[in-house]
N, C-alpha and C positions, 0 to 999 in steps of 0.2 A: 813288397807291400806288406804291413803287418796285418796277420789275421783278425777278423773281427770279434770282440768280447768286451764285456763290461766287467770291472773291478767291482762287486756288489759288497755290502755289509756281511753278509754270509760267507763270502770268500774270504775276507779280512778276518772273520771271526775264526773260521776253521784253520786258516793259513796260522792264526795266532796259536791255536791249540796244538798244531803240529809243531811249532817252534818250541812251545813249552814242552813237548814230549822229547824232542831232540836235545833240550837242555838237561833233561833226566838223563838222557844216555851219556852226555858228556860228564854229569856229576857222578856219574857211575862208572866211568870209564869204559862205557860199552861201546867198543869200535865194531865187534862183532859177537854174537851170541856164541855159546860154547859149543863145542864140535857137534854134540848130540842133537842141538837144536837147529844148527846150521842145516845138518843132513835132512832133519824131517821138514824144515821151512822150505828147502830146495825141493823135496818130493811133493810138497804140497802145492809149490809154484807150477811145476811141470804138470802135474796131474790136474790142478785146476784150470790153467790156459787151454790144455788140449781137451778136457772135457767140455769146456765152452765151444770149441770147434767140432764136437760130435765124436771124439774118442771115446771108445767103448770100454778101454782097460781101467781096472779100479786101481786104487792107490796102493795096494798090495802088490799089484802086477807092477806098477811103476818103481816100487821099492825093489822089488826082485830084479829088474833090468839095470837099475842105478847100482846093484850090488854084482852085476855082471851074471845073473843067474839065467838059465832058460826058462821060458814060460811059453804055454800054449794061447794063442790069441790071433785075431786077424793080423796078416802080415804087415798091412798098411799102417794099422795102429802100434804095432811093434815098432816099425820104422820110424813114426811121428815121436815116439817117445826117445828112441836111441838118439834122433838127430836133435832134441830138445836138449837131451842130457849133455851132447857136444856143444851145443850153442851156449847153454848157461855155464859150462865150464870155462868157457873163454870169455865170459862177460866183461870182466874187467880189463881184457886186454884190447877190445874195440874203442875207437875214439869217438865218444857221443855226437862230436860235431862233424865227423866226416861222412860224407854221403857214400863213399867207396867202402868203408867199413860197414855201414847200413845195409849195402848190397851184399857183402860177404856173410854177414849175419844171416841174412834171408837163405843164402845159398846154402848155409849149413843146416838151417830149419827146414828147408823144404827139398833137400837131397833127395832124389829118388823118388819124390811124389808128384813133381811138375817137371817138365821139359825145360822150362824157363827159369829155374831156380837161380836166384842172383841177379836176375834182369827185370827191368821194367816191362810191364805188359804191351803188347803189341796189336790189342783188340778193344773194342768198345765192351764194358761190363757194367753190370748193375747189381744191386742186392734185392733179391726176391723172397718176399715174405707171405707164404700161401701162393695165391695165384696173382698177387700184384707187386710190381716194382716198389720198394721201399726207397730205393736210393739208386739214381742213375750217375754213376761216377763221370768225371770230367773226360773228354776224349783223350785217347792213350797219346795222342801226338803232343799233348799239353802236359803230361806226367813228367818228364825231365825238368821243364822250366818250373812247374809249381813244386817240386821237391827241392829244387834248389833254392827257390825263394824261402822255404821253410825251413831249410838249414841255414839261410842266412839269418832268418830269425832268431833262430834260437841260438845261433854265435854272436849276434850284434846287439839284439834287443836288450833294454836295461830293465825290463820287468823282472818280478821275482822268479828266479829258476825254478821253484817248485810249480809255479802256475804255468809256466813256459812248457815244462814236460806234459802237463794237462793238455794244453792248447795242441802240442805237437802229436799227441794220440789221437785227439779229435781231427785235426786236418789230415794227418796221414790216413785215417779210415775214410775221410771225404773223398780225399784224392783216389784212393784205392789204388796204389801204384803198381800191384803186382797181380798176376792172375789166379794166384791163390795164396794164402798165409797171411793177409793183411791184418786179421785180428791179433794173431799170436805176436806178428811184429809189432803191431802198436804198443802191446803191454810190455814186450821185451825191451824195446827201445826207451821206453818212459822209464823202465827200472835203471837202464844204463844212465838216463839223465840225471834221475834223482841221486844215483850214487856220486854225481859230481857234488851234489850237496851235502851228502852224509854217506861214508862207505856203510853204515848199517844197512842201508836199503838194499845191498845186495842178497841180504838174508831176510827181507821182511817180504811175506808172501801176500803182496796185494791183490794177487790173482785170485787166491782163495775167498776173499771178501767180495770180489767182483763175481765170482761164480755164484755165491750164495745169494747176490743181488742181481741176476743174469737179466731178468726180464727189465728191471731198471735201468741196466747198463744200455741194453738196446733201445729203451724208450728214450733215454735222455740223449743218445745218438741221434733218434729220429727226430725228437723235439728241437735239438740244436739245427738240425738240416732246416726244419720248418722256420725257425726264427733267424736264419742266416747268421747266427753267432754261437760260438761254443760255451757261452757263459753257464748254461745249465749243466753241461758236461764237466766242466771245471768244478763246480761245486759237487757234483756226484763223485768225481775222482779225488778231490781233496778229502771228503768224507771218508771215502775207502782207504786212502793212506793214512789218516789219522786213526781209524779203528784198527788198521793192521799193524802199524807201529806201536800202538799201546798194547795190544795183544803179545806183540814180540818182548815189549820190555816187561809185561806182567809174567811172560814165561822165563824170563832170563833171570838167574839168581844174583839178587843185589850184591855188589862188592864190599860196601860199606854197610856196618851195622851200628854205627855210633847214631845218637839221638838226632843231631841235625840233619844228617844224609838220610836217615830213615824217614823222618817225617816229610822232608822235601820231597823225597820219591814218592811217598804215598799220595801227599796232597796234590801232587802234579798229575795223578791218575784219577783221583776221587774228585769229580766234578758235580756230584751230587750228594743227596744225604746219604750216609753210610753208617755202618754199625761197627762195633769192635771185631766182629768176626771177618768183616770185609777189609777191615785195615790189617788183622793177622794174615789173612790170604795174600794180601800183597807183600807185606814183610814176612815172607816164608821163615820159619824156624823159630820166630819170637815166642815168648810164653804169654799166657794171659795176663800175668801181672806186669810184664813189660809193657803190653798194649795198652792197659790201664793207665800206667804212669804216663806213657807218652801223651795220650789224649787228655789226660788230667792237665799236663804241663801246656799243652797246645790251647786249652782253654783259659789257663791263667795269662799265657801270653797274648790272648785274643786273636789268634789265628784261626779258631774254629768256634762255632756256636753249637750249643745242644738243644735237644727237644725230647721230652720224655723222661722217664726214670727208671732206674736198674737196668734189667736186661732189654727194655723196650727204647733206651736211649738211643737217638740217632744224632749224628754229627754233620756239620757242613762247613766247607772251608769259606771263610771271611774275605771278600775281595776278590 
């Protein structure tokens, strides 16, 4: 049975922006960021996902552990980071459509933290917020069947893969298949599904964007529960993916510096009014004169419009 959700105009709009950003990656031959940024983004991913779950270690601690250095901190928190490092190192090995691999990933993430690591829960669970149950998960006896249906959906359904990754994330959280570690597994496995769309997603720290908007993340999960559809959560996650992807592109050094590639790159990222300074920030390393020539030529070609004069001039993409 297909999970319930609607494809809204907002979903299509944000999906189009993500597709546009992935086109920029292709034009830049950006399969993965440079080594420094890969490491930096992996650290952000691990730190953010575990912070959402209450881990108290800061990003410097996570960096030190990734570099095999000793730190002082709660044993449980240190173990969570070590487990996450091992899991993300093996991310590309897991088959995103295999429930067996899904369980293997949970075993790595939760090793030493729960006795049932790598196994579906055998008890009834719920999510408590304050003194009230926010979500009561389906009976444990239903979990294997529900998860099998969910994997059938991502394997066989013909909907857009990026959207299906969001649906999987929500439905997995709703089913709550594990005694513990459901949140980090939902985010981890969505990343693995997104990597089937484009390998760049292995190094896009979507978890950092989720952490920044953590209250909204939980609210959209609850709102989706209340409506009986994952639509609102899909919209939230697509926006998080879009923001994270564009930030990763912005932080990556463009490989092509000719006019056409340079302007295509900039216009794919600049969706609102911008000035010369913002244009130069995206095209790192170009001179003020080069930026001015680019913008003048874009105006002559009718690709952008302008408003204001001199230093106050603003530009906007046409179409």
